[in-house]
N, C-alpha and C positions, 0 to 999 in steps of 0.2 A: 418773810422767810428768806434766809440766806441761800444762795445758789448751791453751796456745798450740802446743806441739809436737804434741799430739794433733790439733788442728785442722789444722795443716799437713799431717800425714800423711793425714787423711781427705780434704782437698782434693786432694792428689796422687792418692789412690785414685779419687776421683770423676772427675777429669780423665781418668785412665787408662781408667776404665769407659766414659765417653762416647766416647772414641776407639775402644774396642773395639766398642761398639754401632754406630758409624758404619761400621766395617769389616765386621762380621758381618751387618748389616741384618736381624737377627732376634733373638728372645729378649727377656727382661726382666730387668734388674738391680734389686736392691733393697738398701737399707741400713736398719738399725734400731739404736737405742740404748735401753738401759733399765737396770733395777736388779733385784736378786735377793735372796732369802733362802734358806737351806738348812739341812738337818739331816744329821748324819753318823752312820754306824754306829760302834760301838766298834772300836778298832784296836790292834795291837801295834807298838810302835816298837822297831826293832832297832838297837843302837848297836855298831859295829865299830871299835875302836881297837886293832887287833892289835899295832901297834908298841909299845904300852905295856902289853901284857898285859890288855886290856880287851875283853870281848864280852858284852853283856847285853841283856835285853829288858825293856821297860816293857809289861806285859801288860794287855790289855782297857782301854785308856785312852779316856776320854770327851773329846770336843771339841765346840766350838760355833763359830758364825759371828760376824761383827762387822759388822752391817748398814751403819752410817754414814749411810744415807739417811733414817733415822728421826729424825735430830736436826739441824735447820736445814740441809737439803740445799743450798739455794741460797746459803748463806753460806760455802761451802767449794769447793775445786776439785772439778769434776764427776767426776774420776777417783779421788777418795779413797774414797768409799763402794764397796760391792760392786756393780759395774756389769757390763754385758754388751753386746756388739755382734755384729751379724750382717751379713755381706756375701755376697749370694747371686745366682745366675743361673738363671733358669728357661729351659732350653734346648729344652723341648718343651711348648708351651702346651697342645696338645690332650690329651696324656696326663698333664700336670702334673708332669713330671720336672724336677728341678733339682739344683744342687750349691751348697754353702755353706761359707764360712769362719766358724767359730762360736767366739767367745771369751767366757769367763766369768772375771771378776776376783772369784773367791770368796776367802774368808778362813777359815782353820782355826786355832783356838787351843785348846790343851789346857786343860781346865777347871781353874781355880784357885779354891779348894782341892779336892783329892780325894786319897783314899788309893790308891796305885798299888803293885802287886806287881812288884818288880824281881827278876829271876832271871838268873844267869850268872856271869861272872868280871869282877872289877874290880881293876886293878893286880895281877894275878896271883893274887888270892884269891877264893874262891867267895863269891857273894852271893845270898841268897834271903830277901827280907824285904819288908815293907810300908813305904813311905815316904810322908810328907806332902808332896805335890807342890804347893808354893807358891813364889812369887817370894822371899818373905822367908826361906824355907828353902833357897834356892839352886837353884830349879828354875823354868824356864818353857820353853815350846815354842810358837813362833809360825810360822805361814805367813800372817802378818797383812798383809803388803804383797802378798799374793797366794798362794793355792794354785794359781790360774791354770790353768784348763782350756782347751786349744786343740783343736778338733776340725775335721776335714775331713768334711763330712756329705754324704750323699745325701738328697735331699728329694723327698717326694711330696705334691702339692697336690690338694685337692678343692674345687670350687666348690659350696657348700651352698645359698646362697640370695641373691637380689638383690631389692631393693624395686622397685616399679612404675616409678618414675622413673629407675632405674638409677644413682642416686647412691651407694647403699650396697650393699656386697656382703660376705657372710660366707663365709670360707674355713676349711678345716681342713688342717693340715699334720702329717705325721709325718716325723721326721728320725732318722738313725742315722749314727754315724761313729766314727773313731778318730784320735788325734793325740797330740802331746807334752804334757808338763807343764812349766811354766816357773815354779817356785815362787821366792819370796823366803824364804830360810832364815835363821831367827834363833832361837837357843835358849841356855839355860843349864842344864847338867846337873851335879849335885854341885858347884855353885858355879863352874863353868868356862863362860864365855860364848864362843860362836863369833864369827867376824867376819861380820856380816850381809851377804848377797849374793844376787843373782839367778843362776839357772842353769837349764839344761835338765836335768831329773832324773826321767825315767820316762815313762810313757804312760798314757792313759786311753781308755775307750770309753764312749759315751753314746747315749741315745735320748731323743727329745723329742716331745711332743704339743702342738700349738699351735692356738688359735682366733684368727683374724685378721679384724678388721673394717676394711674398706677404703672410703675416701671418694673418689669421683670417679676411681677407679683410680689414685690418686697417693699419698695419705697413708693410713697405717693404724695401728691399735692392735693389739698382740699380747698375749695372755696364754698362758703356757706352763708346763708341768710337765716337768721333766727328771730322768732317772735317770742317774747317772754312777758308774763304777767307776774309781778312780784308784790307780795303783800307782807309788809314788815309790821311787827307788833312786839310790845314788851321791850323796846329799846331803852336801856337804863340811862337816866339823867339825874340831875341834882334833886335834892329834897325828896328822895324816894320816888321820883316821878318816872314816867314812861312816855315814849313816843310811838305813834303808829302812823303808817303811811303806805300808800299803794300806788304803783304806776306800771304802765306798759312800756315796752322798749322794742326797738328793732335793731339788730346787730348785723354787721358784715364781718366775716371771719376768714382769715387766710392761715393755713396750717401746713406743716410738713410732718409726715409720719412714716411708720413702717409696719409691715405685717410680721408676725412671729411665725416661723415655719411650722407647719403642721407636723405632728409626730408621724414617723413612718417606721414600720417594722423592718 
């Protein structure tokens, strides 16, 4: 997504939010933008191309992220690195309850090179062997334009501390939610590359713990740790085939955000 398109979308959301605040006359909206890094559990990739007599698994595959923000962040589109945004609404200030739309543009790349055990049937013949998983050997597997976790979260806030002047406040947040996966699917298996594409392909659940430093009740910095379980399914590949895969991840996230002022009579 181009930054101009993203900016237009965010502007629309902010206008919508301000109209909503004016109507409800209560609650606090917030928005944040930041960047992340993550580590993944090993996973099994199941390839189903039944139309051509192929069904096999790539067992215990290792994958890694692709940060992007650690190399000349401000010389590229802000949406190229692994970014994240949060759009939330605190509907009960006294009890600290809120809801949140939570998006992580994460990236997953199968480690190249690595030895991978392949087991199943390929072109109607049994296969049970180790392969050298390398691009030059005819293999790659990218969710590099996004493994893309989207969550609808319930949020609980706690006010921990405020300085004497009231300009700085420290909060803690815990979040939990469920939502769809919207990956960009790109791979080459046994020398056959798919047509790269975005799609809705599975679901994920996650929980997040956050420390939030707020200045003048408007601008804030957030540092978060997130655990997520993602279960991909129906990822389209050649010959009318599909891929499914599941993995866990741990993320570390840094964000900058702002509160939208509550409506006052």
